[in-house]
C-alpha positions as CSV (number, residue, x, y, z in Angstrom):
1,M,91.6,18.8,40.8
2,K,90.0,16.0,42.8
3,P,86.3,15.2,42.2
4,A,84.0,16.6,44.8
5,I,81.8,14.2,46.8
6,L,79.2,14.4,49.6
7,V,79.1,11.9,52.5
8,T,75.4,12.1,53.6
9,R,75.7,10.6,57.1
10,A,78.3,10.1,59.8
11,V,80.8,7.3,59.1
12,F,84.0,5.9,60.5
13,P,86.8,8.5,60.5
14,E,89.2,6.2,58.6
15,I,86.7,6.0,55.7
16,L,86.7,9.8,55.5
17,Q,90.5,9.7,55.5
18,L,90.5,7.1,52.7
19,L,88.0,9.1,50.6
20,S,90.0,12.3,51.2
21,Q,92.9,10.7,49.4
22,H,90.8,10.6,46.2
23,F,88.2,13.4,46.6
24,Q,87.3,16.7,47.9
25,V,85.0,15.5,50.7
26,E,82.1,17.3,52.3
27,S,81.2,15.2,55.3
28,N,78.3,15.1,57.8
29,Q,79.8,13.8,61.0
30,E,77.0,15.7,62.9
31,D,74.8,13.0,61.3
32,V,72.0,15.4,60.2
33,I,69.4,13.8,58.0
34,F,69.0,16.1,55.0
35,S,65.6,16.9,53.5
36,P,65.4,16.5,49.7
37,P,65.9,20.2,49.1
38,E,68.9,20.2,51.4
39,L,70.3,17.2,49.7
40,V,69.9,18.9,46.3
41,T,71.8,22.0,47.6
42,K,74.5,19.9,49.2
43,L,75.0,17.9,46.0
44,Q,75.4,20.9,43.7
45,G,78.8,20.5,42.0
46,K,79.4,17.1,43.4
47,Q,80.3,14.2,41.2
48,G,79.7,11.5,43.8
49,V,77.7,10.7,46.9
50,F,78.4,8.2,49.7
51,T,75.0,7.6,51.2
52,T,72.8,5.4,53.3
53,A,69.1,4.3,52.9
54,S,68.0,7.5,54.7
55,A,68.4,9.5,51.5
56,R,66.1,8.9,48.5
57,F,67.3,9.3,45.0
58,N,64.4,9.6,42.5
59,A,63.9,11.2,39.1
60,E,62.8,14.5,40.5
61,L,66.0,14.8,42.6
62,L,68.3,13.5,40.0
63,Q,67.2,16.0,37.3
64,Q,68.5,18.7,39.6
65,L,72.0,17.2,39.9
66,P,73.6,17.6,36.5
67,D,77.1,16.9,37.9
68,L,76.3,13.7,39.7
69,K,78.0,10.6,38.3
70,M,77.9,8.0,41.1
71,I,75.7,7.0,44.1
72,A,77.5,4.6,46.4
73,Q,75.2,3.2,49.0
74,M,76.4,1.7,52.3
75,A,73.6,-1.0,52.4
76,V,72.6,-4.1,50.5
77,G,69.1,-2.9,50.0
78,Y,68.5,0.0,47.6
79,D,64.8,0.5,47.4
80,N,65.5,4.2,48.2
81,I,67.3,4.5,44.8
82,D,65.4,4.6,41.6
83,V,67.9,2.7,39.5
84,A,66.0,3.2,36.2
85,A,66.0,6.9,36.8
86,C,69.7,6.8,37.6
87,S,70.4,5.1,34.3
88,A,68.2,7.7,32.5
89,H,70.4,10.4,34.0
90,R,73.6,8.5,33.4
91,V,74.3,8.2,37.1
92,M,75.9,4.9,38.3
93,A,74.6,3.4,41.5
94,S,76.1,0.7,43.8
95,N,75.3,-1.2,47.0
96,T,77.3,-3.4,49.4
97,P,76.2,-7.0,49.0
98,D,77.7,-10.1,50.5
99,V,79.8,-8.5,53.3
100,L,76.8,-8.5,55.7
101,N,75.3,-11.9,54.9
102,E,76.6,-13.9,57.8
103,T,76.2,-11.2,60.4
104,T,72.6,-10.6,59.3
105,A,71.9,-14.3,59.5
106,D,73.4,-14.4,63.0
107,F,71.0,-11.6,64.0
108,G,68.1,-13.3,62.4
109,W,68.7,-16.2,64.7
110,A,69.0,-14.0,67.7
111,L,65.7,-12.4,66.8
112,L,64.1,-15.8,66.1
113,M,65.2,-17.3,69.4
114,A,64.2,-14.2,71.4
115,T,60.8,-14.3,69.8
116,A,60.2,-18.0,70.2
117,R,61.3,-18.1,73.8
118,R,59.8,-14.8,74.9
119,I,63.1,-13.4,76.1
120,T,62.2,-9.7,75.8
121,E,58.9,-10.2,77.6
122,A,60.6,-12.2,80.4
123,E,63.3,-9.7,80.8
124,H,60.9,-6.8,81.1
125,W,58.9,-8.8,83.7
126,L,62.1,-9.5,85.7
127,R,63.3,-5.9,85.5
128,A,59.8,-4.7,86.8
129,G,60.4,-6.7,89.9
130,Q,57.7,-9.3,89.2
131,W,59.8,-12.4,89.7
132,K,58.7,-13.8,93.1
133,K,58.8,-17.5,92.5
134,W,59.3,-20.2,89.8
135,S,56.2,-21.5,88.2
136,Y,55.6,-24.5,85.9
137,N,53.9,-22.4,83.2
138,G,56.0,-19.2,83.4
139,F,56.8,-17.8,79.9
140,L,56.2,-21.0,78.0
141,G,57.4,-20.5,74.5
142,A,57.9,-22.5,71.3
143,D,60.8,-24.9,70.6
144,L,63.1,-24.3,67.7
145,H,64.7,-27.8,67.7
146,G,62.7,-30.3,65.6
147,S,60.4,-27.6,64.3
148,T,59.8,-26.3,60.7
149,L,61.5,-23.1,59.6
150,G,60.0,-21.2,56.7
151,V,62.2,-18.8,54.8
152,I,60.6,-16.3,52.4
153,G,63.4,-14.9,50.2
154,M,66.1,-17.5,49.8
155,G,68.9,-15.3,48.6
156,R,72.3,-15.3,50.2
157,I,71.1,-14.2,53.7
158,G,68.1,-16.6,53.5
159,Q,70.4,-19.5,52.7
160,A,72.8,-18.5,55.5
161,I,69.8,-18.6,58.0
162,A,68.7,-22.0,56.6
163,R,72.2,-23.4,57.1
164,R,72.2,-22.5,60.8
165,S,69.0,-24.5,61.3
166,M,71.1,-27.7,60.9
167,G,72.2,-27.4,64.5
168,F,68.6,-27.4,65.6
169,D,67.6,-30.4,63.6
170,M,64.9,-28.4,61.8
171,K,63.1,-29.0,58.6
172,V,63.3,-26.0,56.1
173,V,60.8,-24.9,53.6
174,Y,61.2,-21.9,51.5
175,H,59.5,-19.7,48.9
176,N,61.4,-17.6,46.5
177,R,60.9,-15.9,43.1
178,S,62.8,-18.8,41.6
179,R,63.8,-22.2,42.9
180,L,67.3,-22.8,44.0
181,D,69.4,-25.5,42.3
182,P,69.6,-28.9,44.1
183,E,73.1,-28.2,45.4
184,Q,72.0,-24.9,47.0
185,E,69.0,-26.6,48.5
186,A,71.2,-29.3,50.0
187,R,73.6,-26.8,51.5
188,A,70.6,-24.9,53.0
189,N,69.7,-27.9,55.2
190,K,67.9,-29.8,52.4
191,A,65.5,-26.9,52.0
192,R,62.3,-27.8,50.2
193,Y,60.7,-25.3,47.7
194,V,56.9,-24.7,48.4
195,S,54.3,-22.1,47.5
196,K,54.0,-19.2,49.9
197,D,50.6,-20.4,51.1
198,E,52.0,-23.9,51.9
199,L,54.9,-22.3,53.7
200,L,52.6,-20.1,55.9
201,R,50.4,-23.0,56.7
202,T,53.2,-25.5,57.7
203,A,56.0,-23.5,59.2
204,D,56.4,-23.1,62.9
205,H,58.7,-20.1,62.4
206,V,58.6,-17.8,59.4
207,V,61.6,-15.5,58.6
208,L,61.3,-12.8,55.9
209,V,64.5,-12.0,54.0
210,L,63.2,-10.8,50.7
211,P,64.1,-7.4,49.1
212,Y,61.5,-4.7,49.2
213,S,59.8,-3.6,45.9
214,A,56.4,-2.7,44.7
215,A,55.8,-6.4,44.1
216,S,56.8,-7.4,47.6
217,H,54.8,-4.7,49.4
218,H,52.7,-6.2,52.1
219,T,53.8,-9.7,51.2
220,I,52.5,-10.5,54.7
221,G,49.1,-9.0,55.4
222,A,45.9,-10.0,57.2
223,D,45.1,-12.9,54.9
224,E,48.6,-14.4,55.1
225,L,48.7,-14.0,58.9
226,A,45.4,-15.9,59.1
227,M,47.0,-18.8,57.3
228,M,49.7,-19.2,59.9
229,K,49.5,-21.5,62.9
230,P,48.4,-19.9,66.1
231,T,51.6,-21.1,67.7
232,A,53.8,-19.7,64.9
233,T,56.3,-16.8,65.1
234,L,57.1,-14.3,62.4
235,V,60.5,-12.6,62.0
236,N,61.2,-9.7,59.6
237,L,64.7,-8.5,59.2
238,A,64.4,-7.5,55.5
239,R,62.6,-4.2,55.0
240,G,59.6,-2.3,56.3
241,G,56.7,-2.5,54.0
242,I,57.0,-6.2,53.4
243,V,54.7,-6.7,56.3
244,D,51.5,-4.8,56.8
245,D,52.2,-3.5,60.3
246,V,48.6,-2.6,61.1
247,A,47.5,-6.1,60.2
248,L,50.4,-7.6,62.2
249,I,49.4,-5.6,65.3
250,A,45.8,-6.9,65.0
251,A,47.0,-10.4,64.6
252,L,49.3,-10.2,67.6
253,R,46.6,-8.8,69.8
254,A,44.1,-11.5,68.7
255,K,46.8,-14.2,69.1
256,T,46.3,-15.2,65.5
257,I,50.0,-15.9,65.7
258,A,52.0,-16.4,68.8
259,A,54.7,-13.7,68.5
260,A,56.8,-11.6,66.1
261,G,60.3,-10.3,66.0
262,L,60.9,-7.1,64.0
263,D,64.1,-5.3,63.0
264,V,62.4,-3.2,60.4
265,F,59.1,-1.3,60.2
266,E,57.0,0.7,57.8
267,N,58.0,4.4,57.9
268,E,61.0,3.8,60.1
269,P,62.5,5.3,62.2
270,K,58.9,6.2,63.0
271,F,56.9,3.1,63.6
272,H,53.3,2.3,64.7
273,P,53.1,3.2,68.4
274,D,50.8,0.3,69.1
275,F,53.7,-2.1,68.9
276,L,54.8,-0.7,72.2
277,S,51.6,-1.9,73.9
278,L,52.2,-5.5,72.9
279,E,54.1,-8.1,75.0
280,N,54.4,-10.7,72.3
281,V,56.7,-8.8,70.0
282,V,60.5,-8.3,70.0
283,L,61.5,-4.9,68.6
284,T,65.0,-3.8,67.5
285,P,66.0,-0.6,65.5
286,H,67.2,-2.0,62.2
287,I,70.5,-3.4,63.5
288,A,70.8,-6.8,61.8
289,S,74.1,-5.9,60.2
290,A,75.4,-4.0,63.3
291,S,78.6,-5.8,64.2
292,E,81.6,-3.5,64.1
293,A,83.5,-5.6,61.7
294,T,80.6,-5.8,59.3
295,R,79.7,-2.1,59.4
296,R,83.3,-1.3,58.7
297,A,83.3,-3.8,55.8
298,M,80.1,-2.2,54.4
299,A,81.7,1.3,54.6
300,G,84.8,0.1,52.9
301,C,82.8,-1.6,50.2
302,A,80.9,1.6,49.5
303,A,84.1,3.6,49.4
304,A,85.7,1.2,47.0
305,N,82.7,1.5,44.7
306,L,82.9,5.3,44.7
307,I,86.7,5.4,44.2
308,A,86.4,3.0,41.3
309,A,83.6,4.8,39.6
310,L,85.1,8.3,39.7
311,G,88.5,6.9,38.9
312,G,87.3,5.5,35.6
313,E,87.0,1.9,36.6
314,R,83.9,-0.3,36.8
315,P,82.5,-0.3,40.4
316,P,82.6,-3.8,41.9
317,N,78.9,-3.7,42.8
318,L,77.3,-1.7,40.0
319,L,73.5,-1.8,40.1
320,N,73.0,-0.5,36.5
321,P,75.7,-2.3,34.5
322,E,74.0,-1.3,31.3
323,L,75.3,2.2,32.0
324,W,79.0,1.2,32.2
325,P,79.9,1.1,28.6
326,K,78.3,4.6,28.1
327,S,80.0,6.1,31.2
């Protein structure tokens, strides 16, 4: 008999067809977001789960799922999965790294440019019928070319963002848990490693691409925003919680910084309603990886991890490799 799995959210039909070749599949094409008790009920008797970041897997939930062997997440971030608890319960977990690097970097630049050049604000003004004449000081923004880009979180996506700055003749400074090797720095537009404080004080545009964890919670708060130039912009396409949204709203209102571009928020999809009252912020609904080709690649990667794990092979993107020899 084929192993039984749950697909927690709607996904491309061809992915369900692929999974059905290997598993008994309970799908959720209605795209209902299950509560924790509903998730526990749905996962009874299931050996695997194909999931997204909308479902949380912690010790309390895992201890109620004795049959579960594999969590395959369709995302690169996995702060919703307690990997240590997974290992304790002998549940493998995986994510989908690499396949979204370039697409996310592209979107980072879209958000960066829209923020610096006030594109959303200008479009809203135009759509409201306010455009009556050209003016010399209409929607003056900040240049990207020749400016300094600061990247906090210089992993694969951060490096891809830095590489794109070559075309804008920008200087790049970065802060990371560890310094890149000289060859990586050279490829990332001769990026220069600095402290977080120096980056915030010197960068004209700051982009956040670091993973969320307890250590990175509110990496950017009121004190950090106060260090930035009043002409600076801040872009977050990493995870909600890395920025203190209440502090950011206050800084944008006070013009402590010029503008922000946000693809992620604390408590998303709910987010602080005061963002909607601000003109100097660009808001998008967590879509940095949302090209069709990339989302299909992410789904395929998650499926491959699940097929491998329940087929007795090591998943390509196993997050708790210490568990593999025991599985």
